VODO-379357 format. One record per residue: residue in one letter; x, y, z of N, C-alpha, C in turn. Coordinates in steps of 0.1 Angstrom, whole numbers, padded with zeros to 4 digits, always signed. Atoms other than C-alpha are relative to their C-alpha. Example, Ala and Ser with C-alpha at 12.3 -4.5 7.8 and 13.67 -1.06 7.14 Angstrom:
2
A+0009-0012+0000+0123-0045+0078+0009+0012+0000 S-0009-0011+0000+0137-0011+0071-0008+0011+0008 
***
This chain:
114
M+0008-0012+0004+0383+1224+0232+0004+0012+0009 S-0002-0012-0009+0391+1246+0262+0016+0006-0005 F-0011-0004+0005+0427+1247+0248+0000+0008-0011 L+0004-0009+0011+0414+1262+0216-0003+0013+0005 K+0005-0009-0006+0394+1286+0236+0010+0013+0005 S-0011-0008-0007+0424+1299+0257+0007+0007-0010 L-0008-0007+0009+0443+1307+0225-0009+0008-0008 F+0008-0010+0010+0414+1327+0207-0009+0008+0010 G+0007-0010-0009+0408+1351+0237-0008-0002+0010 Q+0009+0004-0011+0387+1332+0261+0009+0003+0013 Q-0010+0000-0011+0397+1337+0296+0003-0014+0003 P-0005+0010-0001+0420+1309+0305-0005-0008+0012 A+0002+0009-0012+0407+1297+0339-0013+0009+0004 T+0010-0004-0011+0376+1303+0360+0003-0003+0016 A-0001+0002-0015+0370+1305+0395+0001-0014+0008 T+0001+0017-0001+0364+1266+0398+0014-0004-0006 Q-0017+0005+0002+0401+1264+0382+0009+0003+0006 V-0010-0005-0009+0422+1284+0405-0004-0002+0013 R+0002+0005-0015+0421+1263+0437+0015+0001+0008 S-0013+0001-0005+0457+1265+0445+0007+0011+0000 V-0009-0009+0001+0482+1290+0456+0009+0003-0013 L-0010+0000+0010+0505+1280+0430-0005+0004-0016 D+0007-0005+0010+0480+1282+0404-0003+0017+0000 M+0004-0009+0000+0468+1313+0415+0014+0010-0003 V-0012-0007+0004+0507+1330+0411+0000-0003-0013 A-0004+0002+0014+0510+1313+0378-0010+0006-0012 L+0010-0006+0007+0477+1324+0364+0004+0018-0002 T-0003-0014-0001+0483+1361+0375+0013+0003-0009 A-0010-0005+0007+0517+1362+0361-0001-0003-0014 S+0000+0004+0014+0507+1346+0327-0008+0015-0006 L+0009-0011+0001+0485+1378+0324+0008+0012-0003 A-0012-0011+0003+0520+1402+0325+0002+0002-0016 S-0002+0000+0013+0523+1415+0290+0017+0003-0002 N-0014+0001+0002+0561+1420+0298+0008-0009+0012 P-0002+0009-0008+0571+1390+0317+0013+0002+0008 T-0013-0003-0008+0608+1404+0325-0002+0008+0009 E+0004-0007-0011+0592+1428+0347-0003-0008+0014 I+0002+0008-0014+0580+1401+0371+0010-0011+0002 D-0007+0012+0000+0605+1376+0366+0007-0002+0013 P-0007+0004-0013+0624+1381+0398-0009-0005+0009 L+0007+0009-0011+0592+1372+0418-0002-0011-0005 L+0004+0013+0004+0587+1344+0397+0013-0009+0003 D-0011+0008-0007+0623+1331+0410-0002-0001+0011 K+0003+0006-0012+0610+1329+0443-0009-0009+0002 M+0008+0011+0003+0583+1308+0431+0006-0014-0006 R-0006+0014+0002+0604+1287+0412+0008-0009+0010 A-0009+0004-0012+0628+1283+0442-0008-0009+0006 I+0008+0010-0006+0598+1269+0460-0005-0013-0007 T+0006+0016+0005+0585+1244+0435+0010-0007-0003 A-0013+0007+0004+0619+1232+0426+0001-0011+0011 N-0002+0009-0013+0619+1216+0462-0013-0007+0001 L+0014+0009-0002+0581+1200+0457+0005-0012-0007 A+0000+0014+0008+0579+1164+0447-0015+0003-0008 P+0016-0002+0008+0551+1161+0421-0011-0004+0011 G+0013+0001-0009+0515+1164+0440+0004+0003+0009 Q-0008-0007-0014+0532+1179+0470-0006+0014+0002 A+0004-0016-0005+0516+1211+0487+0009+0006+0003 P-0011-0007-0006+0537+1236+0495-0003-0002+0018 S-0001-0001-0014+0546+1240+0533-0006+0011+0005 P+0006-0014-0004+0528+1267+0551+0010+0011+0000 R-0007-0012+0002+0556+1288+0552+0003+0004-0015 D-0002-0005+0013+0561+1285+0516-0015+0003-0007 T+0010-0006+0001+0525+1289+0512-0003+0016+0002 E+0001-0012-0003+0526+1322+0529+0011+0008-0009 A-0008-0008+0010+0557+1331+0507-0008+0003-0013 L+0007-0002+0015+0533+1327+0476-0008+0009+0001 L+0008-0010-0004+0510+1346+0490+0003+0014-0001 A-0005-0014+0002+0531+1373+0492+0006+0005-0013 I-0006-0002+0017+0544+1369+0456-0010+0004-0008 Y+0012+0002+0007+0508+1367+0444-0003+0017+0004 L+0004-0010-0001+0501+1402+0463+0012+0011-0009 Q-0012-0008+0006+0535+1416+0450-0005+0003-0016 L+0003+0002+0013+0521+1405+0412-0012+0009-0002 E+0010-0008-0003+0488+1419+0421+0000+0017-0001 Q-0005-0014-0003+0503+1451+0430+0003+0006-0016 Y-0005-0004+0016+0522+1453+0394-0013-0001-0010 M+0010+0000+0010+0490+1443+0376-0008+0010+0000 T+0008-0008-0004+0471+1469+0391+0005+0016-0003 T-0005-0013+0004+0493+1497+0385+0012+0003-0009 K-0005-0001+0009+0519+1490+0363+0002-0006-0014 E+0002+0008+0009+0509+1468+0337-0002+0008-0012 P+0002-0011+0007+0516+1486+0306-0014-0002-0014 L+0011+0001+0010+0488+1471+0279-0011-0003+0006 R+0013+0001-0006+0458+1464+0303-0001+0006+0012 T+0004-0005-0013+0440+1480+0331-0005-0013+0008 F+0005+0010-0010+0434+1454+0359-0005+0004+0014 T+0003-0007-0013+0414+1459+0389+0004-0011+0010 K-0002+0010-0009+0421+1439+0422-0011-0010+0001 E+0009+0008+0000+0388+1425+0420-0001-0008-0013 E-0001+0005+0014+0390+1415+0386+0007-0013+0000 L-0009+0009-0001+0421+1396+0394-0005-0011+0011 R+0006+0009-0012+0405+1379+0427-0009-0007-0003 S+0016+0008+0003+0372+1369+0408+0004-0014-0007 R-0008+0014+0007+0394+1340+0392+0000-0011+0013 L-0005+0009-0012+0400+1324+0429-0013-0008+0005 T+0012+0005-0006+0377+1300+0446-0001+0007+0014 L+0005-0009-0014+0359+1316+0477+0012-0006+0014 E-0012+0001-0011+0386+1296+0501+0013+0007-0003 L-0014-0003+0003+0415+1307+0481-0001+0014+0004 R+0001-0016-0002+0403+1342+0481+0000+0004+0018 Q+0002-0006-0014+0395+1343+0520+0013-0005+0006 Q-0014+0000-0002+0430+1327+0525+0009+0013-0005 L-0005-0013+0003+0445+1357+0507-0002+0012+0007 E+0004-0014-0007+0423+1384+0525+0006+0000+0014 T-0007+0002-0014+0434+1367+0558+0014+0004+0002 F-0015-0005-0001+0471+1368+0548+0002+0016-0002 E-0002-0016+0001+0468+1404+0536-0005+0008+0011 T+0006-0005-0013+0448+1415+0567+0013-0003+0008 N-0013+0002-0010+0478+1400+0588+0012+0005-0001 S-0014-0006+0003+0506+1413+0568-0003+0012+0003 K-0001-0013-0005+0491+1448+0571+0001+0004+0013 R+0001-0001-0015+0488+1444+0609+0016+0002+0004 G-0014+0002-0005+0526+1434+0611+0010+0010-0008 A-0008-0013+0007+0538+1461+0588+0004+0012+0008 
***
Protein backbone atom coordinates (compact mmCIF):
# COMPACT_ATOMS: atom_id res chain seq x y z
CA MET A 1 0.00 0.00 0.00
CA SER A 2 2.79 2.48 0.81
CA PHE A 3 4.22 1.73 -2.64
CA LEU A 4 0.99 2.93 -4.22
CA LYS A 5 0.98 6.05 -2.07
CA SER A 6 4.47 6.92 -3.27
CA LEU A 7 3.28 6.59 -6.87
CA PHE A 8 0.35 8.93 -6.37
CA GLY A 9 2.05 11.99 -4.98
CA GLN A 10 2.43 11.14 -1.32
CA GLN A 11 5.79 11.80 0.28
CA PRO A 12 7.93 8.72 -0.27
CA ALA A 13 9.56 8.78 3.14
CA THR A 14 9.19 10.29 6.57
CA ALA A 15 11.77 11.18 9.17
CA THR A 16 11.42 7.75 10.72
CA GLN A 17 12.34 6.14 7.39
CA VAL A 18 15.50 8.13 6.63
CA ARG A 19 17.87 6.60 9.13
CA SER A 20 21.11 6.21 7.20
CA VAL A 21 23.41 8.52 5.30
CA LEU A 22 22.93 6.38 2.19
CA ASP A 23 19.15 6.70 2.42
CA MET A 24 19.49 10.44 2.96
CA VAL A 25 21.54 10.86 -0.23
CA ALA A 26 19.33 8.53 -2.26
CA LEU A 27 16.07 10.15 -1.18
CA THR A 28 17.33 13.66 -1.86
CA ALA A 29 18.66 12.63 -5.26
CA SER A 30 15.30 11.09 -6.12
CA LEU A 31 13.65 14.50 -5.78
CA ALA A 32 15.69 16.03 -8.62
CA SER A 33 13.68 16.64 -11.77
CA ASN A 34 16.78 16.40 -13.97
CA PRO A 35 18.92 13.50 -12.72
CA THR A 36 21.66 14.16 -15.26
CA GLU A 37 22.49 17.38 -13.44
CA ILE A 38 23.36 15.52 -10.24
CA ASP A 39 24.73 12.34 -11.80
CA PRO A 40 28.40 13.26 -11.17
CA LEU A 41 27.63 13.49 -7.45
CA LEU A 42 25.88 10.15 -7.53
CA ASP A 43 28.92 8.58 -9.22
CA LYS A 44 30.79 9.24 -5.97
CA MET A 45 28.05 7.51 -3.99
CA ARG A 46 28.05 4.58 -6.41
CA ALA A 47 31.80 4.15 -5.95
CA ILE A 48 31.31 3.97 -2.18
CA THR A 49 28.41 1.53 -2.29
CA ALA A 50 30.15 -0.71 -4.84
CA ASN A 51 32.73 -1.55 -2.16
CA LEU A 52 30.20 -2.38 0.57
CA ALA A 53 29.05 -5.89 1.34
CA PRO A 54 25.26 -6.33 1.71
CA GLY A 55 24.22 -4.87 5.06
CA GLN A 56 27.65 -3.32 5.69
CA ALA A 57 27.69 0.25 6.95
CA PRO A 58 29.99 2.77 5.30
CA SER A 59 33.31 3.46 7.00
CA PRO A 60 33.68 6.76 8.89
CA ARG A 61 35.63 8.17 5.93
CA ASP A 62 32.92 7.07 3.48
CA THR A 63 30.24 8.46 5.78
CA GLU A 64 31.95 11.85 5.67
CA ALA A 65 32.12 11.65 1.88
CA LEU A 66 28.39 10.83 1.76
CA LEU A 67 27.59 13.75 4.06
CA ALA A 68 29.55 16.03 1.73
CA ILE A 69 27.64 14.62 -1.25
CA TYR A 70 24.36 15.28 0.57
CA LEU A 71 25.33 18.90 1.23
CA GLN A 72 26.11 19.36 -2.47
CA LEU A 73 22.76 17.79 -3.39
CA GLU A 74 21.02 20.02 -0.87
CA GLN A 75 22.70 23.06 -2.41
CA TYR A 76 21.52 21.99 -5.87
CA MET A 77 17.97 21.29 -4.70
CA THR A 78 17.65 24.66 -2.94
CA THR A 79 19.25 26.82 -5.64
CA LYS A 80 19.19 25.11 -9.04
CA GLU A 81 16.28 22.65 -9.11
CA PRO A 82 14.20 23.89 -12.06
CA LEU A 83 10.74 22.49 -11.30
CA ARG A 84 10.26 22.87 -7.58
CA THR A 85 11.56 25.11 -4.84
CA PHE A 86 12.94 23.28 -1.82
CA THR A 87 14.18 24.72 1.43
CA LYS A 88 16.99 23.33 3.50
CA GLU A 89 14.56 22.80 6.36
CA GLU A 90 12.10 20.93 4.14
CA LEU A 91 14.79 18.54 2.93
CA ARG A 92 16.18 17.97 6.40
CA SER A 93 12.76 17.44 7.97
CA ARG A 94 12.80 13.93 6.50
CA LEU A 95 15.79 12.92 8.63
CA THR A 96 15.86 11.32 12.04
CA LEU A 97 17.06 13.58 14.81
CA GLU A 98 20.32 11.62 15.09
CA LEU A 99 21.02 11.87 11.37
CA ARG A 100 20.20 15.56 11.33
CA GLN A 101 22.58 16.17 14.23
CA GLN A 102 25.31 14.19 12.48
CA LEU A 103 24.81 16.27 9.33
CA GLU A 104 24.81 19.58 11.20
CA THR A 105 27.98 18.65 13.10
CA PHE A 106 29.69 17.69 9.84
CA GLU A 107 28.50 20.88 8.19
CA THR A 108 29.77 23.04 11.05
CA ASN A 109 33.15 21.31 11.09
CA SER A 110 33.43 21.60 7.31
CA LYS A 111 32.85 25.34 7.44
CA ARG A 112 35.55 25.75 10.10
CA GLY A 113 38.04 23.87 7.96
CA ALA A 114 37.26 25.86 4.81
